[in-house]
mmCIF file of the C-alpha atoms, coordinates in Angstrom:
data_MODEL
# 
_entry.id   MODEL 
# 
loop_
_atom_site.group_PDB 
_atom_site.id 
_atom_site.type_symbol 
_atom_site.label_atom_id 
_atom_site.label_alt_id 
_atom_site.label_comp_id 
_atom_site.label_asym_id 
_atom_site.label_entity_id 
_atom_site.label_seq_id 
_atom_site.pdbx_PDB_ins_code 
_atom_site.Cartn_x 
_atom_site.Cartn_y 
_atom_site.Cartn_z 
_atom_site.occupancy 
_atom_site.B_iso_or_equiv 
_atom_site.pdbx_formal_charge 
_atom_site.auth_seq_id 
_atom_site.auth_comp_id 
_atom_site.auth_asym_id 
_atom_site.auth_atom_id 
_atom_site.pdbx_PDB_model_num 
ATOM 1   C CA . MET A 1 1   ? -31.538 159.591 99.691  1.00 0.00 ? 1   MET A CA 1 
ATOM 2   C CA . VAL A 1 2   ? -29.484 156.409 99.557  1.00 0.00 ? 2   VAL A CA 1 
ATOM 3   C CA . ILE A 1 3   ? -26.449 156.557 101.820 1.00 0.00 ? 3   ILE A CA 1 
ATOM 4   C CA . LEU A 1 4   ? -23.336 155.311 100.061 1.00 0.00 ? 4   LEU A CA 1 
ATOM 5   C CA . LYS A 1 5   ? -19.962 153.979 101.101 1.00 0.00 ? 5   LYS A CA 1 
ATOM 6   C CA . ILE A 1 6   ? -17.589 154.845 98.265  1.00 0.00 ? 6   ILE A CA 1 
ATOM 7   C CA . LEU A 1 7   ? -14.180 153.349 97.506  1.00 0.00 ? 7   LEU A CA 1 
ATOM 8   C CA . VAL A 1 8   ? -11.956 156.023 95.950  1.00 0.00 ? 8   VAL A CA 1 
ATOM 9   C CA . VAL A 1 9   ? -9.116  154.399 93.985  1.00 0.00 ? 9   VAL A CA 1 
ATOM 10  C CA . GLY A 1 10  ? -6.260  156.849 93.543  1.00 0.00 ? 10  GLY A CA 1 
ATOM 11  C CA . ALA A 1 11  ? -7.414  158.767 96.601  1.00 0.00 ? 11  ALA A CA 1 
ATOM 12  C CA . ASN A 1 12  ? -4.038  160.394 97.181  1.00 0.00 ? 12  ASN A CA 1 
ATOM 13  C CA . GLY A 1 13  ? -4.190  162.150 93.818  1.00 0.00 ? 13  GLY A CA 1 
ATOM 14  C CA . GLN A 1 14  ? -5.461  165.711 93.714  1.00 0.00 ? 14  GLN A CA 1 
ATOM 15  C CA . ILE A 1 15  ? -8.927  164.843 92.378  1.00 0.00 ? 15  ILE A CA 1 
ATOM 16  C CA . GLY A 1 16  ? -9.123  161.938 94.805  1.00 0.00 ? 16  GLY A CA 1 
ATOM 17  C CA . LYS A 1 17  ? -8.329  164.137 97.793  1.00 0.00 ? 17  LYS A CA 1 
ATOM 18  C CA . HIS A 1 18  ? -11.006 166.659 96.786  1.00 0.00 ? 18  HIS A CA 1 
ATOM 19  C CA . LEU A 1 19  ? -13.518 163.847 96.306  1.00 0.00 ? 19  LEU A CA 1 
ATOM 20  C CA . VAL A 1 20  ? -12.880 162.190 99.667  1.00 0.00 ? 20  VAL A CA 1 
ATOM 21  C CA . LYS A 1 21  ? -13.171 165.585 101.345 1.00 0.00 ? 21  LYS A CA 1 
ATOM 22  C CA . GLN A 1 22  ? -16.516 166.250 99.631  1.00 0.00 ? 22  GLN A CA 1 
ATOM 23  C CA . ILE A 1 23  ? -17.862 162.800 100.480 1.00 0.00 ? 23  ILE A CA 1 
ATOM 24  C CA . GLN A 1 24  ? -16.945 163.175 104.133 1.00 0.00 ? 24  GLN A CA 1 
ATOM 25  C CA . ALA A 1 25  ? -18.334 166.731 104.237 1.00 0.00 ? 25  ALA A CA 1 
ATOM 26  C CA . SER A 1 26  ? -21.685 165.554 102.871 1.00 0.00 ? 26  SER A CA 1 
ATOM 27  C CA . GLY A 1 27  ? -22.716 164.353 106.308 1.00 0.00 ? 27  GLY A CA 1 
ATOM 28  C CA . LYS A 1 28  ? -24.323 161.233 104.850 1.00 0.00 ? 28  LYS A CA 1 
ATOM 29  C CA . HIS A 1 29  ? -21.979 159.322 102.531 1.00 0.00 ? 29  HIS A CA 1 
ATOM 30  C CA . THR A 1 30  ? -18.625 157.916 103.638 1.00 0.00 ? 30  THR A CA 1 
ATOM 31  C CA . ALA A 1 31  ? -15.373 157.363 101.760 1.00 0.00 ? 31  ALA A CA 1 
ATOM 32  C CA . ARG A 1 32  ? -12.840 154.567 101.856 1.00 0.00 ? 32  ARG A CA 1 
ATOM 33  C CA . ALA A 1 33  ? -9.579  155.911 100.485 1.00 0.00 ? 33  ALA A CA 1 
ATOM 34  C CA . MET A 1 34  ? -7.390  153.412 98.637  1.00 0.00 ? 34  MET A CA 1 
ATOM 35  C CA . ILE A 1 35  ? -3.783  154.544 98.975  1.00 0.00 ? 35  ILE A CA 1 
ATOM 36  C CA . ARG A 1 36  ? -0.380  153.006 98.298  1.00 0.00 ? 36  ARG A CA 1 
ATOM 37  C CA . LYS A 1 37  ? 1.544   154.011 101.419 1.00 0.00 ? 37  LYS A CA 1 
ATOM 38  C CA . GLN A 1 38  ? 0.777   154.281 105.128 1.00 0.00 ? 38  GLN A CA 1 
ATOM 39  C CA . GLU A 1 39  ? 2.349   157.746 105.252 1.00 0.00 ? 39  GLU A CA 1 
ATOM 40  C CA . GLN A 1 40  ? -0.426  159.005 102.953 1.00 0.00 ? 40  GLN A CA 1 
ATOM 41  C CA . ALA A 1 41  ? -3.116  158.101 105.494 1.00 0.00 ? 41  ALA A CA 1 
ATOM 42  C CA . SER A 1 42  ? -2.972  161.141 107.803 1.00 0.00 ? 42  SER A CA 1 
ATOM 43  C CA . TYR A 1 43  ? -4.883  163.441 105.407 1.00 0.00 ? 43  TYR A CA 1 
ATOM 44  C CA . PHE A 1 44  ? -7.761  160.978 105.219 1.00 0.00 ? 44  PHE A CA 1 
ATOM 45  C CA . ASN A 1 45  ? -7.697  160.124 108.919 1.00 0.00 ? 45  ASN A CA 1 
ATOM 46  C CA . GLU A 1 46  ? -8.212  163.793 109.700 1.00 0.00 ? 46  GLU A CA 1 
ATOM 47  C CA . LEU A 1 47  ? -11.313 163.766 107.489 1.00 0.00 ? 47  LEU A CA 1 
ATOM 48  C CA . GLY A 1 48  ? -12.658 160.708 109.309 1.00 0.00 ? 48  GLY A CA 1 
ATOM 49  C CA . ALA A 1 49  ? -12.379 158.554 106.186 1.00 0.00 ? 49  ALA A CA 1 
ATOM 50  C CA . GLU A 1 50  ? -11.375 154.903 106.154 1.00 0.00 ? 50  GLU A CA 1 
ATOM 51  C CA . THR A 1 51  ? -8.106  154.014 104.465 1.00 0.00 ? 51  THR A CA 1 
ATOM 52  C CA . VAL A 1 52  ? -6.944  150.806 102.837 1.00 0.00 ? 52  VAL A CA 1 
ATOM 53  C CA . ILE A 1 53  ? -3.418  150.283 101.572 1.00 0.00 ? 53  ILE A CA 1 
ATOM 54  C CA . VAL A 1 54  ? -3.346  148.593 98.170  1.00 0.00 ? 54  VAL A CA 1 
ATOM 55  C CA . ASP A 1 55  ? -1.078  149.109 95.165  1.00 0.00 ? 55  ASP A CA 1 
ATOM 56  C CA . LEU A 1 56  ? -2.753  148.927 91.757  1.00 0.00 ? 56  LEU A CA 1 
ATOM 57  C CA . GLU A 1 57  ? 0.019   146.575 90.703  1.00 0.00 ? 57  GLU A CA 1 
ATOM 58  C CA . ASP A 1 58  ? -1.170  144.101 93.358  1.00 0.00 ? 58  ASP A CA 1 
ATOM 59  C CA . GLU A 1 59  ? -3.400  141.148 92.508  1.00 0.00 ? 59  GLU A CA 1 
ATOM 60  C CA . VAL A 1 60  ? -7.140  141.509 91.856  1.00 0.00 ? 60  VAL A CA 1 
ATOM 61  C CA . ALA A 1 61  ? -7.794  139.840 95.224  1.00 0.00 ? 61  ALA A CA 1 
ATOM 62  C CA . ALA A 1 62  ? -6.200  142.741 97.094  1.00 0.00 ? 62  ALA A CA 1 
ATOM 63  C CA . ILE A 1 63  ? -8.374  145.285 95.305  1.00 0.00 ? 63  ILE A CA 1 
ATOM 64  C CA . THR A 1 64  ? -11.425 143.050 95.812  1.00 0.00 ? 64  THR A CA 1 
ATOM 65  C CA . LYS A 1 65  ? -10.792 143.106 99.552  1.00 0.00 ? 65  LYS A CA 1 
ATOM 66  C CA . ALA A 1 66  ? -10.592 146.911 99.420  1.00 0.00 ? 66  ALA A CA 1 
ATOM 67  C CA . ALA A 1 67  ? -13.976 147.013 97.669  1.00 0.00 ? 67  ALA A CA 1 
ATOM 68  C CA . ASP A 1 68  ? -15.670 144.659 100.121 1.00 0.00 ? 68  ASP A CA 1 
ATOM 69  C CA . GLY A 1 69  ? -18.808 146.205 101.581 1.00 0.00 ? 69  GLY A CA 1 
ATOM 70  C CA . VAL A 1 70  ? -18.859 149.408 99.523  1.00 0.00 ? 70  VAL A CA 1 
ATOM 71  C CA . ASP A 1 71  ? -21.719 150.645 97.340  1.00 0.00 ? 71  ASP A CA 1 
ATOM 72  C CA . ALA A 1 72  ? -19.675 152.327 94.615  1.00 0.00 ? 72  ALA A CA 1 
ATOM 73  C CA . VAL A 1 73  ? -16.135 152.461 93.243  1.00 0.00 ? 73  VAL A CA 1 
ATOM 74  C CA . VAL A 1 74  ? -14.485 155.524 91.706  1.00 0.00 ? 74  VAL A CA 1 
ATOM 75  C CA . PHE A 1 75  ? -11.332 155.066 89.623  1.00 0.00 ? 75  PHE A CA 1 
ATOM 76  C CA . THR A 1 76  ? -9.380  158.306 89.645  1.00 0.00 ? 76  THR A CA 1 
ATOM 77  C CA . ALA A 1 77  ? -5.874  156.857 89.671  1.00 0.00 ? 77  ALA A CA 1 
ATOM 78  C CA . GLY A 1 78  ? -3.238  157.843 87.144  1.00 0.00 ? 78  GLY A CA 1 
ATOM 79  C CA . SER A 1 79  ? 0.394   157.055 86.555  1.00 0.00 ? 79  SER A CA 1 
ATOM 80  C CA . GLY A 1 80  ? 1.265   160.739 86.259  1.00 0.00 ? 80  GLY A CA 1 
ATOM 81  C CA . PRO A 1 81  ? 3.266   162.650 83.643  1.00 0.00 ? 81  PRO A CA 1 
ATOM 82  C CA . LYS A 1 82  ? 6.660   161.822 85.163  1.00 0.00 ? 82  LYS A CA 1 
ATOM 83  C CA . THR A 1 83  ? 6.422   158.063 84.770  1.00 0.00 ? 83  THR A CA 1 
ATOM 84  C CA . GLY A 1 84  ? 7.327   155.943 81.769  1.00 0.00 ? 84  GLY A CA 1 
ATOM 85  C CA . LYS A 1 85  ? 5.177   153.944 79.384  1.00 0.00 ? 85  LYS A CA 1 
ATOM 86  C CA . ASP A 1 86  ? 5.504   150.896 81.634  1.00 0.00 ? 86  ASP A CA 1 
ATOM 87  C CA . LYS A 1 87  ? 3.723   152.601 84.552  1.00 0.00 ? 87  LYS A CA 1 
ATOM 88  C CA . THR A 1 88  ? 1.094   153.994 82.197  1.00 0.00 ? 88  THR A CA 1 
ATOM 89  C CA . LEU A 1 89  ? 0.346   150.436 81.115  1.00 0.00 ? 89  LEU A CA 1 
ATOM 90  C CA . MET A 1 90  ? 0.401   149.015 84.643  1.00 0.00 ? 90  MET A CA 1 
ATOM 91  C CA . VAL A 1 91  ? -1.760  151.722 86.271  1.00 0.00 ? 91  VAL A CA 1 
ATOM 92  C CA . ASP A 1 92  ? -3.968  153.389 83.671  1.00 0.00 ? 92  ASP A CA 1 
ATOM 93  C CA . LEU A 1 93  ? -4.835  150.190 81.807  1.00 0.00 ? 93  LEU A CA 1 
ATOM 94  C CA . ASP A 1 94  ? -4.070  147.080 83.863  1.00 0.00 ? 94  ASP A CA 1 
ATOM 95  C CA . GLY A 1 95  ? -4.841  148.798 87.168  1.00 0.00 ? 95  GLY A CA 1 
ATOM 96  C CA . ALA A 1 96  ? -8.146  150.070 85.820  1.00 0.00 ? 96  ALA A CA 1 
ATOM 97  C CA . VAL A 1 97  ? -9.194  146.677 84.421  1.00 0.00 ? 97  VAL A CA 1 
ATOM 98  C CA . LYS A 1 98  ? -8.204  144.886 87.641  1.00 0.00 ? 98  LYS A CA 1 
ATOM 99  C CA . THR A 1 99  ? -10.295 147.406 89.579  1.00 0.00 ? 99  THR A CA 1 
ATOM 100 C CA . MET A 1 100 ? -13.305 146.669 87.374  1.00 0.00 ? 100 MET A CA 1 
ATOM 101 C CA . GLU A 1 101 ? -12.800 142.927 87.873  1.00 0.00 ? 101 GLU A CA 1 
ATOM 102 C CA . ALA A 1 102 ? -12.426 143.402 91.626  1.00 0.00 ? 102 ALA A CA 1 
ATOM 103 C CA . THR A 1 103 ? -15.581 145.522 91.696  1.00 0.00 ? 103 THR A CA 1 
ATOM 104 C CA . LYS A 1 104 ? -17.528 142.692 90.053  1.00 0.00 ? 104 LYS A CA 1 
ATOM 105 C CA . VAL A 1 105 ? -16.083 140.028 92.353  1.00 0.00 ? 105 VAL A CA 1 
ATOM 106 C CA . ALA A 1 106 ? -16.962 142.171 95.388  1.00 0.00 ? 106 ALA A CA 1 
ATOM 107 C CA . GLY A 1 107 ? -20.556 142.346 94.182  1.00 0.00 ? 107 GLY A CA 1 
ATOM 108 C CA . VAL A 1 108 ? -20.508 146.096 93.634  1.00 0.00 ? 108 VAL A CA 1 
ATOM 109 C CA . LYS A 1 109 ? -22.394 147.503 90.621  1.00 0.00 ? 109 LYS A CA 1 
ATOM 110 C CA . ARG A 1 110 ? -21.727 151.258 90.586  1.00 0.00 ? 110 ARG A CA 1 
ATOM 111 C CA . PHE A 1 111 ? -18.477 152.369 88.957  1.00 0.00 ? 111 PHE A CA 1 
ATOM 112 C CA . VAL A 1 112 ? -17.332 155.872 87.997  1.00 0.00 ? 112 VAL A CA 1 
ATOM 113 C CA . MET A 1 113 ? -14.282 156.189 85.747  1.00 0.00 ? 113 MET A CA 1 
ATOM 114 C CA . VAL A 1 114 ? -12.217 159.353 85.406  1.00 0.00 ? 114 VAL A CA 1 
ATOM 115 C CA . SER A 1 115 ? -10.813 159.112 81.897  1.00 0.00 ? 115 SER A CA 1 
ATOM 116 C CA . SER A 1 116 ? -8.952  161.453 79.563  1.00 0.00 ? 116 SER A CA 1 
ATOM 117 C CA . PHE A 1 117 ? -10.725 164.236 77.641  1.00 0.00 ? 117 PHE A CA 1 
ATOM 118 C CA . ASP A 1 118 ? -10.706 162.363 74.335  1.00 0.00 ? 118 ASP A CA 1 
ATOM 119 C CA . THR A 1 119 ? -9.933  158.650 74.146  1.00 0.00 ? 119 THR A CA 1 
ATOM 120 C CA . SER A 1 120 ? -11.080 158.064 70.578  1.00 0.00 ? 120 SER A CA 1 
ATOM 121 C CA . ARG A 1 121 ? -8.936  156.388 67.930  1.00 0.00 ? 121 ARG A CA 1 
ATOM 122 C CA . GLU A 1 122 ? -8.563  159.815 66.313  1.00 0.00 ? 122 GLU A CA 1 
ATOM 123 C CA . ALA A 1 123 ? -7.189  161.224 69.552  1.00 0.00 ? 123 ALA A CA 1 
ATOM 124 C CA . ILE A 1 124 ? -4.590  158.476 69.701  1.00 0.00 ? 124 ILE A CA 1 
ATOM 125 C CA . GLN A 1 125 ? -3.411  159.251 66.165  1.00 0.00 ? 125 GLN A CA 1 
ATOM 126 C CA . GLN A 1 126 ? -3.257  162.976 66.883  1.00 0.00 ? 126 GLN A CA 1 
ATOM 127 C CA . SER A 1 127 ? -1.416  162.701 70.202  1.00 0.00 ? 127 SER A CA 1 
ATOM 128 C CA . SER A 1 128 ? 2.260   163.406 70.634  1.00 0.00 ? 128 SER A CA 1 
ATOM 129 C CA . ALA A 1 129 ? 4.608   160.438 70.949  1.00 0.00 ? 129 ALA A CA 1 
ATOM 130 C CA . SER A 1 130 ? 4.916   161.020 74.697  1.00 0.00 ? 130 SER A CA 1 
ATOM 131 C CA . PHE A 1 131 ? 1.168   161.384 75.339  1.00 0.00 ? 131 PHE A CA 1 
ATOM 132 C CA . ALA A 1 132 ? -0.128  158.668 73.003  1.00 0.00 ? 132 ALA A CA 1 
ATOM 133 C CA . PRO A 1 133 ? 0.561   155.731 75.383  1.00 0.00 ? 133 PRO A CA 1 
ATOM 134 C CA . TYR A 1 134 ? -1.621  157.400 78.033  1.00 0.00 ? 134 TYR A CA 1 
ATOM 135 C CA . VAL A 1 135 ? -4.473  157.913 75.561  1.00 0.00 ? 135 VAL A CA 1 
ATOM 136 C CA . VAL A 1 136 ? -4.124  154.312 74.366  1.00 0.00 ? 136 VAL A CA 1 
ATOM 137 C CA . ALA A 1 137 ? -4.321  153.038 77.956  1.00 0.00 ? 137 ALA A CA 1 
ATOM 138 C CA . LYS A 1 138 ? -7.399  155.139 78.663  1.00 0.00 ? 138 LYS A CA 1 
ATOM 139 C CA . HIS A 1 139 ? -8.983  154.131 75.346  1.00 0.00 ? 139 HIS A CA 1 
ATOM 140 C CA . TYR A 1 140 ? -8.828  150.430 76.136  1.00 0.00 ? 140 TYR A CA 1 
ATOM 141 C CA . ALA A 1 141 ? -9.766  150.888 79.810  1.00 0.00 ? 141 ALA A CA 1 
ATOM 142 C CA . ASP A 1 142 ? -12.893 152.763 78.677  1.00 0.00 ? 142 ASP A CA 1 
ATOM 143 C CA . GLU A 1 143 ? -13.646 150.050 76.114  1.00 0.00 ? 143 GLU A CA 1 
ATOM 144 C CA . TRP A 1 144 ? -13.336 147.368 78.781  1.00 0.00 ? 144 TRP A CA 1 
ATOM 145 C CA . LEU A 1 145 ? -15.678 149.240 81.110  1.00 0.00 ? 145 LEU A CA 1 
ATOM 146 C CA . ARG A 1 146 ? -18.317 149.647 78.395  1.00 0.00 ? 146 ARG A CA 1 
ATOM 147 C CA . SER A 1 147 ? -18.251 145.868 77.858  1.00 0.00 ? 147 SER A CA 1 
ATOM 148 C CA . THR A 1 148 ? -18.984 145.062 81.512  1.00 0.00 ? 148 THR A CA 1 
ATOM 149 C CA . ASP A 1 149 ? -22.365 144.857 83.189  1.00 0.00 ? 149 ASP A CA 1 
ATOM 150 C CA . LEU A 1 150 ? -21.327 147.461 85.763  1.00 0.00 ? 150 LEU A CA 1 
ATOM 151 C CA . ASP A 1 151 ? -23.507 150.537 86.308  1.00 0.00 ? 151 ASP A CA 1 
ATOM 152 C CA . TYR A 1 152 ? -20.823 152.817 84.954  1.00 0.00 ? 152 TYR A CA 1 
ATOM 153 C CA . THR A 1 153 ? -20.325 156.492 84.238  1.00 0.00 ? 153 THR A CA 1 
ATOM 154 C CA . ILE A 1 154 ? -17.242 157.694 82.320  1.00 0.00 ? 154 ILE A CA 1 
ATOM 155 C CA . VAL A 1 155 ? -16.125 161.279 82.962  1.00 0.00 ? 155 VAL A CA 1 
ATOM 156 C CA . HIS A 1 156 ? -13.821 162.908 80.387  1.00 0.00 ? 156 HIS A CA 1 
ATOM 157 C CA . PRO A 1 157 ? -12.472 166.115 82.000  1.00 0.00 ? 157 PRO A CA 1 
ATOM 158 C CA . GLY A 1 158 ? -10.743 168.911 80.109  1.00 0.00 ? 158 GLY A CA 1 
ATOM 159 C CA . LEU A 1 159 ? -7.329  170.348 80.955  1.00 0.00 ? 159 LEU A CA 1 
ATOM 160 C CA . LEU A 1 160 ? -6.986  170.063 84.722  1.00 0.00 ? 160 LEU A CA 1 
ATOM 161 C CA . THR A 1 161 ? -6.067  173.089 86.825  1.00 0.00 ? 161 THR A CA 1 
ATOM 162 C CA . ASN A 1 162 ? -5.562  173.718 90.532  1.00 0.00 ? 162 ASN A CA 1 
ATOM 163 C CA . ASP A 1 163 ? -7.890  176.730 90.545  1.00 0.00 ? 163 ASP A CA 1 
ATOM 164 C CA . SER A 1 164 ? -10.704 176.795 93.086  1.00 0.00 ? 164 SER A CA 1 
ATOM 165 C CA . GLY A 1 165 ? -13.853 175.119 91.843  1.00 0.00 ? 165 GLY A CA 1 
ATOM 166 C CA . THR A 1 166 ? -16.675 177.287 90.537  1.00 0.00 ? 166 THR A CA 1 
ATOM 167 C CA . GLY A 1 167 ? -19.409 174.662 90.764  1.00 0.00 ? 167 GLY A CA 1 
ATOM 168 C CA . LYS A 1 168 ? -20.393 175.469 87.194  1.00 0.00 ? 168 LYS A CA 1 
ATOM 169 C CA . VAL A 1 169 ? -19.546 173.379 84.144  1.00 0.00 ? 169 VAL A CA 1 
ATOM 170 C CA . GLN A 1 170 ? -20.412 172.531 80.564  1.00 0.00 ? 170 GLN A CA 1 
ATOM 171 C CA . ALA A 1 171 ? -20.836 168.839 79.761  1.00 0.00 ? 171 ALA A CA 1 
ATOM 172 C CA . ALA A 1 172 ? -21.988 166.824 76.766  1.00 0.00 ? 172 ALA A CA 1 
ATOM 173 C CA . THR A 1 173 ? -20.872 163.918 74.599  1.00 0.00 ? 173 THR A CA 1 
ATOM 174 C CA . LYS A 1 174 ? -18.615 166.426 72.832  1.00 0.00 ? 174 LYS A CA 1 
ATOM 175 C CA . VAL A 1 175 ? -17.639 169.907 74.028  1.00 0.00 ? 175 VAL A CA 1 
ATOM 176 C CA . GLU A 1 176 ? -14.955 172.357 72.972  1.00 0.00 ? 176 GLU A CA 1 
ATOM 177 C CA . ARG A 1 177 ? -11.615 171.760 74.661  1.00 0.00 ? 177 ARG A CA 1 
ATOM 178 C CA . GLY A 1 178 ? -11.159 173.849 77.769  1.00 0.00 ? 178 GLY A CA 1 
ATOM 179 C CA . GLU A 1 179 ? -9.953  173.852 81.343  1.00 0.00 ? 179 GLU A CA 1 
ATOM 180 C CA . ILE A 1 180 ? -11.611 172.618 84.513  1.00 0.00 ? 180 ILE A CA 1 
ATOM 181 C CA . PRO A 1 181 ? -10.437 172.804 88.139  1.00 0.00 ? 181 PRO A CA 1 
ATOM 182 C CA . ARG A 1 182 ? -9.737  169.448 89.758  1.00 0.00 ? 182 ARG A CA 1 
ATOM 183 C CA . GLU A 1 183 ? -12.092 170.449 92.559  1.00 0.00 ? 183 GLU A CA 1 
ATOM 184 C CA . ASP A 1 184 ? -14.938 170.730 90.030  1.00 0.00 ? 184 ASP A CA 1 
ATOM 185 C CA . VAL A 1 185 ? -14.082 167.332 88.545  1.00 0.00 ? 185 VAL A CA 1 
ATOM 186 C CA . ALA A 1 186 ? -14.451 165.883 92.043  1.00 0.00 ? 186 ALA A CA 1 
ATOM 187 C CA . SER A 1 187 ? -17.806 167.659 92.371  1.00 0.00 ? 187 SER A CA 1 
ATOM 188 C CA . VAL A 1 188 ? -18.934 166.169 89.047  1.00 0.00 ? 188 VAL A CA 1 
ATOM 189 C CA . ILE A 1 189 ? -17.964 162.666 90.221  1.00 0.00 ? 189 ILE A CA 1 
ATOM 190 C CA . PHE A 1 190 ? -19.821 163.221 93.484  1.00 0.00 ? 190 PHE A CA 1 
ATOM 191 C CA . GLY A 1 191 ? -22.839 164.460 91.542  1.00 0.00 ? 191 GLY A CA 1 
ATOM 192 C CA . CYS A 1 192 ? -22.771 161.344 89.351  1.00 0.00 ? 192 CYS A CA 1 
ATOM 193 C CA . LEU A 1 193 ? -22.761 159.111 92.417  1.00 0.00 ? 193 LEU A CA 1 
ATOM 194 C CA . GLU A 1 194 ? -25.876 160.855 93.721  1.00 0.00 ? 194 GLU A CA 1 
ATOM 195 C CA . ASP A 1 195 ? -27.687 160.915 90.353  1.00 0.00 ? 195 ASP A CA 1 
ATOM 196 C CA . GLU A 1 196 ? -28.597 157.481 89.002  1.00 0.00 ? 196 GLU A CA 1 
ATOM 197 C CA . THR A 1 197 ? -29.636 158.995 85.660  1.00 0.00 ? 197 THR A CA 1 
ATOM 198 C CA . THR A 1 198 ? -25.901 159.257 84.864  1.00 0.00 ? 198 THR A CA 1 
ATOM 199 C CA . ILE A 1 199 ? -25.568 155.456 84.804  1.00 0.00 ? 199 ILE A CA 1 
ATOM 200 C CA . GLY A 1 200 ? -24.543 154.218 81.365  1.00 0.00 ? 200 GLY A CA 1 
ATOM 201 C CA . LYS A 1 201 ? -23.463 157.674 80.253  1.00 0.00 ? 201 LYS A CA 1 
ATOM 202 C CA . GLU A 1 202 ? -20.127 159.239 79.368  1.00 0.00 ? 202 GLU A CA 1 
ATOM 203 C CA . PHE A 1 203 ? -19.364 162.854 78.707  1.00 0.00 ? 203 PHE A CA 1 
ATOM 204 C CA . GLN A 1 204 ? -16.696 165.498 78.307  1.00 0.00 ? 204 GLN A CA 1 
ATOM 205 C CA . VAL A 1 205 ? -16.740 168.277 80.894  1.00 0.00 ? 205 VAL A CA 1 
ATOM 206 C CA . VAL A 1 206 ? -15.089 171.699 81.116  1.00 0.00 ? 206 VAL A CA 1 
ATOM 207 C CA . THR A 1 207 ? -15.770 174.901 83.033  1.00 0.00 ? 207 THR A CA 1 
ATOM 208 C CA . GLY A 1 208 ? -19.082 176.456 82.071  1.00 0.00 ? 208 GLY A CA 1 
ATOM 209 C CA . GLU A 1 209 ? -22.004 178.580 83.228  1.00 0.00 ? 209 GLU A CA 1 
ATOM 210 C CA . THR A 1 210 ? -24.423 175.959 84.584  1.00 0.00 ? 210 THR A CA 1 
ATOM 211 C CA . GLU A 1 211 ? -24.617 174.373 88.022  1.00 0.00 ? 211 GLU A CA 1 
ATOM 212 C CA . ILE A 1 212 ? -23.223 170.838 88.089  1.00 0.00 ? 212 ILE A CA 1 
ATOM 213 C CA . LYS A 1 213 ? -26.414 169.219 89.374  1.00 0.00 ? 213 LYS A CA 1 
ATOM 214 C CA . GLN A 1 214 ? -28.458 170.767 86.558  1.00 0.00 ? 214 GLN A CA 1 
ATOM 215 C CA . VAL A 1 215 ? -25.911 169.801 83.901  1.00 0.00 ? 215 VAL A CA 1 
ATOM 216 C CA . LEU A 1 216 ? -25.922 166.164 85.018  1.00 0.00 ? 216 LEU A CA 1 
ATOM 217 C CA . GLN A 1 217 ? -29.715 166.039 84.895  1.00 0.00 ? 217 GLN A CA 1 
ATOM 218 C CA . GLN A 1 218 ? -29.629 167.261 81.295  1.00 0.00 ? 218 GLN A CA 1 
ATOM 219 C CA . LEU A 1 219 ? -27.134 164.722 79.954  1.00 0.00 ? 219 LEU A CA 1 
# 
């Protein structure tokens, strides 16, 4: 088993917190949590994880420094539903692209992107006026990632909930819309990092009946 140091971008988000906790609990891999404010560090310090303070609106160089010496980068940042279109553009699109560029400059190959459930052109057209900018940002961030030479995986989770994870999901290129606990999304990301067969793949994922490890092997 390869031991990984993983930079989690957006670590202070709910998925990010679950992921850092799982990485640290693995007893082999280690997490570096990228956060925006020093006051967010205590949660990660208690887990024994490294922290680095960088804002996604900073320059690529700052993110590159955060990625120095890691084996993989996970982008799980999001502007959130309470911000305007400007923050959606700056975080979900520009922040994502800058993170990809920083990953390349840092010499890191592995990149896992947490996207939106459906980022197709059809999804943009069908989205509400308030949600469409988010889907647009994710659409172009995904497109940019596909065009890189990074060893990427793109995860498209269903409707996120704060329920406890079940460890069982359904995943494929296309699945019926459904819910998934944030804890399970973190487990899927962690599973992707440990399973190199997920490189170059993207999939939608919702709660299901099959263990995550098995589902990932079948993609």
